C-alpha positions in Angstrom: 77.5 107.6 122.7 80.4 106.6 120.5 83.1 109.1 119.8 83.2 110.5 116.3 86.7 111.5 115.2 87.1 113.9 112.3 90.0 113.8 109.8 91.4 117.0 111.4 91.3 115.5 114.9 92.9 112.3 113.7 95.8 114.2 112.2 96.2 116.2 115.4 96.5 113.1 117.5 99.3 111.5 115.3 102.2 113.1 117.1 100.8 112.0 120.4 100.2 108.4 119.2 103.7 108.3 117.8 105.1 109.4 121.1 103.1 106.8 123.0 104.4 104.0 120.7 107.9 105.3 120.5 110.8 103.2 121.9 111.5 106.3 124.0 108.1 106.1 125.8 108.8 104.9 129.4 107.0 101.6 129.5 110.2 99.5 129.6 109.4 97.5 126.4 113.1 97.1 125.7 113.4 94.8 128.7 111.0 92.1 127.3 111.5 89.6 124.5 108.1 87.9 124.8 109.7 84.5 125.0 111.9 85.2 121.9 115.1 84.9 123.9 114.3 81.2 124.8 113.2 80.5 121.2 116.6 81.8 120.0 118.3 79.9 122.7 116.7 76.6 121.6 117.5 77.3 117.9 113.9 77.8 116.7 114.8 81.3 115.6 118.2 81.9 113.9 117.7 84.2 110.9 115.5 86.8 109.4 113.2 84.3 107.7 112.5 82.3 110.9 112.0 85.6 112.9 109.5 87.0 110.3 107.5 83.7 110.3 107.4 83.7 114.1 106.2 87.3 114.4 103.7 86.9 111.6 102.1 84.0 113.5 102.0 86.1 116.7 100.4 89.0 114.8 97.8 86.9 113.0 96.9 84.1 115.4 98.9 84.6 118.7 99.5 87.1 121.5 99.8 90.0 119.1 96.3 89.2 117.7 94.8 88.9 121.1 96.4 92.2 122.2 94.8 93.9 119.1 91.3 92.5 119.9 91.6 93.6 123.5 92.8 97.0 122.5 89.8 97.4 120.2 87.4 96.2 122.9 88.8 98.7 125.4 88.7 101.5 122.9 85.0 100.9 122.2 84.2 100.6 125.9 86.0 103.8 126.7 84.4 105.6 123.8 81.0 104.8 125.4 82.3 105.8 128.9 82.0 102.2 130.0 83.8 100.3 132.8 86.7 98.4 131.3 87.4 96.2 134.4 85.9 93.1 132.8 88.0 93.5 129.7 91.1 94.1 131.9 90.4 90.8 133.7 90.1 88.9 130.4 93.4 90.4 129.3 95.2 89.2 132.4 93.6 85.8 132.0 94.9 85.6 128.4 98.5 85.9 129.6 99.9 82.4 129.1 102.6 82.4 131.7 103.9 84.3 134.7 106.3 86.3 132.7 103.7 87.2 130.1 101.4 88.4 132.9 104.3 90.5 134.3 105.1 91.9 130.9 101.7 93.1 130.0 100.6 94.4 133.5 103.9 96.3 134.2 104.0 97.9 130.8 100.3 98.7 131.0 100.7 100.4 134.4 103.8 102.3 133.1 101.9 103.4 130.0 98.8 104.6 132.0 101.1 106.5 134.3 103.1 108.2 131.5 100.0 109.2 129.6 98.8 111.3 132.5 101.2 114.0 131.4 98.7 114.7 128.6 95.9 114.9 131.2 97.5 117.4 133.5 99.4 115.0 135.6 103.1 114.6 136.3 103.6 111.1 134.8 104.9 110.1 138.2 101.6 109.3 140.0 101.7 106.3 142.4 98.1 105.4 142.3 98.2 103.4 139.0 96.7 99.9 139.3 98.0 96.9 137.3 96.4 96.8 133.9 97.2 94.9 130.7 99.1 97.0 128.2 96.6 96.8 125.3 93.7 97.7 127.5 95.5 100.7 128.8 96.5 101.7 125.3 92.9 101.3 124.0 91.4 103.3 126.8 93.9 106.2 126.4 93.4 106.2 122.6 89.7 106.6 122.9 89.9 109.3 125.6 92.3 111.3 123.5 90.4 111.0 120.3 92.8 108.7 118.5 91.1 106.7 115.8 90.8 103.0 116.5 92.5 102.0 113.2 95.4 104.3 113.9 95.8 103.0 117.4 95.8 99.4 116.3 98.3 99.9 113.5 100.7 101.8 115.8 100.4 99.3 118.6 101.0 96.3 116.4 103.9 98.0 114.6 105.5 98.8 118.0 104.9 95.2 119.1 106.7 93.8 116.1 109.5 96.4 116.2 110.3 95.7 119.8 110.7 92.0 119.1 112.8 92.7 116.0 115.2 94.8 118.1 115.4 92.0 120.6 116.3 89.6 117.8 118.9 92.0 116.6 120.6 91.7 120.0 120.2 87.9 120.4 120.5 86.2 117.0 122.4 88.4 116.3 120.6 90.0 113.4 122.1 92.9 111.5 120.3 96.2 111.1 119.6 95.6 107.4 118.0 92.3 108.1 116.0 94.0 110.9 114.7 96.5 108.4 113.9 93.8 105.9 111.9 92.0 108.6 109.9 95.1 109.4 109.2 95.7 105.7 108.0 92.1 105.4 105.8 92.5 108.4 104.2 95.7 107.3 101.3 94.1 105.4 100.8 91.6 108.3 100.5 94.5 110.7 98.0 96.3 108.5 95.9 93.2 107.9 95.8 92.3 111.6 94.8 95.8 112.5 92.0 95.8 110.0 90.7 92.5 111.2 90.9 93.5 114.9 89.0 96.8 114.2 85.9 94.8 113.5 86.6 91.9 115.9 84.9 91.3 119.2 86.0 89.5 122.4 84.5 86.3 120.9 87.4 86.4 118.4 90.1 86.0 121.1 92.2 82.9 120.7 95.7 81.7 120.1 97.2 79.1 117.8 100.8 79.7 118.7 101.5 77.1 121.5 105.2 77.1 120.9 105.5 80.8 121.8 103.7 80.1 125.1 106.0 77.2 125.8 109.1 79.3 125.1 107.8 81.9 127.5 107.3 79.3 130.2 110.7 77.8 129.6 112.2 81.3 129.8 111.0 81.6 133.4 113.6 79.0 134.5 116.4 79.9 132.1 119.6 80.3 134.1 121.3 83.0 132.1 119.2 85.6 130.2 119.2 89.2 129.0 115.5 89.9 129.0 112.8 89.7 131.6 110.5 87.6 129.5 
């Protein structure tokens, strides 16, 4: 039976959700640029406008969109006490390069481990299997009574914010331009989250091949700051 979340319960889960998607949450998101480092190296991204366009594409028709669809599928599956292994396998298959696969599975495992603190664990368990980040986030959100719409918005916002901070270090991009980029991406995040909340796995797909190419090129980049 699907989980019914009341307004009171939704408000109660907000601090938890904010903690999960905070830069301080120990998933190591700061170590990954999602191929952005190579795109900046090759001159494809060089200012706030090009960064905003790039991230908008990822959120609406690229890896960010696919993550949102996978999170929603995992949330619904967990709400019905289903087995998410098939969704997890699809999520791994959607990783377009070795580094993207590493990025999503290592963050996913770290997220699943840290979330156990809210389940009576220590957050240091060593029995955490590799799992794609959006799948782990979707499962946890459903089990802890976090509304799907809230989970999607928070996840996509964190996705964008992490890449903006990477650009601030690499372009370099000033803090004011970083804030302007986040402000411009706000309606994109909300729209992508709303679309994903009613999407199914049939809606998976990417139209951002350059991002995938940059991620693959980053694998062999000689000097780099980020792991992806």
